[in-house]
ZAMARGU-4260 file (C-alpha; in steps of 0.2 Angstrom, whole numbers, plus 5000, padded with zeros to 4 digits):
<rodrens>
0) 5000/5000/5000 | 5006/5018/4996 | 5005/5032/5009 | 4992/5041/4999 | 4981/5025/5000
5) 4984/5025/5019 | 4978/5043/5020 | 4962/5039/5010 | 4958/5024/5020 | 4962/5031/5037
10) 4958/5050/5036 | 4964/5062/5050 | 4970/5048/5062 | 4986/5041/5069 | 4992/5025/5062
15) 5005/5012/5066 | 5013/5006/5050 | 5026/4994/5045 | 5038/4998/5030 | 5038/4983/5019
20) 5049/4991/5006 | 5060/5006/5009 | 5077/5013/5006 | 5088/5028/5011 | 5091/5043/5000
25) 5099/5059/5005 | 5096/5056/5024 | 5078/5052/5021 | 5069/5036/5022 | 5059/5033/5007
30) 5045/5020/5010 | 5037/5012/4994 | 5026/4999/5002 | 5017/5000/5019 | 5006/4989/5029
35) 4994/4997/5042 | 4995/4988/5059 | 4982/4999/5068 | 4974/5016/5069 | 4971/5027/5084
40) 4962/5043/5088 | 4976/5050/5099 | 4995/5049/5098 | 4997/5043/5116 | 4987/5027/5112
45) 4997/5024/5096 | 5014/5027/5105 | 5009/5015/5119 | 5006/5001/5106 | 5021/5006/5096
50) 5033/5004/5111 | 5025/4987/5115 | 5028/4981/5097 | 5045/4988/5096 | 5050/4980/5112
55) 5044/4963/5106 | 5053/4964/5089 | 5065/4979/5088 | 5071/4974/5070 | 5054/4977/5062
60) 5053/4994/5053 | 5038/5001/5062 | 5032/5019/5063 | 5019/5030/5070 | 5012/5043/5058
65) 4997/5055/5056 | 4987/5054/5040 | 4984/5072/5040 | 5002/5074/5033 | 5003/5075/5014
70) 5019/5066/5013 | 5028/5053/5024 | 5043/5063/5028 | 5056/5052/5038 | 5073/5059/5041
75) 5087/5048/5046 | 5099/5052/5060 | 5115/5043/5062 | 5121/5042/5079 | 5139/5042/5084
80) 5143/5036/5101 | 5159/5040/5110 | 5163/5030/5126 | 5175/5036/5139 | 5185/5026/5151
85) 5181/5027/5169
</rodrens>
């Protein structure tokens, strides 16, 4: 499913989605195929379910998004961790 199809089927709501097909381009995550896991009226309920899903399977590409957004704009941040000696 494409983001525009998700927006049409689930208007003005929060959704938990899984990226089935995606790639990185210019520090953005481009998602070509989406599966909707669930929809919510408020972000707090969506985030609670997202945390549970992510905890049980952290390797799945699961996101929370609001269908009021025209585009699915996902920036990628690469973290560099420096560990000091104690």
